[in-house]
C-alpha positions, 0 to 999 in steps of 0.5 A, spaced: 656 485 511 651 487 515 652 494 512 651 491 505 645 488 507 642 494 510 643 498 504 640 493 499 634 493 503 633 500 503 634 500 496 629 495 495 624 498 499 625 505 496 624 502 489 618 498 491 614 504 493 616 508 488 613 503 483 607 503 486 601 506 482 599 512 485 592 514 485 590 519 479 588 526 482 580 528 480 580 531 474 576 538 473 569 537 471 563 540 470 559 541 477 554 535 478 547 537 476 543 538 483 539 532 484 531 533 483 527 534 490 523 528 492 516 530 494 514 527 501 506 529 500 501 524 498 495 526 494 489 522 496 484 521 490 477 523 492 473 518 496 467 518 491 472 516 485 476 510 489 476 504 485 475 497 489 481 494 492 485 489 488 489 487 495 490 489 502 494 495 501 489 498 497 484 497 503 485 504 505 483 507 498 476 504 498 474 504 505 468 509 507 461 509 509 456 506 505 448 506 506 441 504 503 435 501 504 436 501 512 443 499 512 449 502 513 456 499 512 463 503 514 469 499 511 475 501 515 482 502 512 485 497 517 480 491 514 475 492 519 467 494 518 461 496 522 454 494 519 448 497 522 441 495 520 434 495 523 437 497 530 442 492 530 449 492 528 455 487 528 463 488 527 468 484 523 473 484 517 472 485 510 476 483 504 476 485 496 475 479 492 475 477 484 480 482 483 476 488 487 470 487 483 467 484 490 467 485 497 466 480 503 464 482 510 466 476 515 462 478 521 466 476 528 460 473 530 459 466 527 451 467 528 452 472 522 453 469 515 458 472 511 455 478 506 457 479 499 457 485 495 459 487 488 462 493 487 458 497 482 462 504 481 462 507 488 456 503 490 456 496 493 450 491 490 448 486 495 449 479 492 446 472 495 450 466 498 452 464 490 454 471 488 448 472 484 445 479 484 440 480 490 435 486 490 437 492 487 433 497 492 438 494 497 444 498 494 449 501 498 451 508 496 458 511 498 456 517 503 460 523 502 467 524 506 465 528 512 
């Protein structure tokens, strides 16, 4: 009887494995087109044509040096600034506001008040504490990149 069971078991195993679907061989097809090359270079727009940043990720694009009326402001790409005027200076952070139409300078020294500037093309126009235009003669003009 064991012999009959062994023969039955081998037969069932053979039949079961023969009934399993076999993977189809890959069909001959045309070669795949070459994938396009991805460029890793980044083009940087000239500093004079940089628009105001709408968010923090655009800060590097707007960063630069601005001067006029005895004041020089360097806006750095990391969101910090350095302001020099009348022989004195201070550092702090700057942010773009109002969808990039205004820049706020927030000094590290709390004895200094925040300063607001409207973005006028590539220049910075000083604003008063209420956000109204101050003296046009104090406009800070973007300096050419060095």
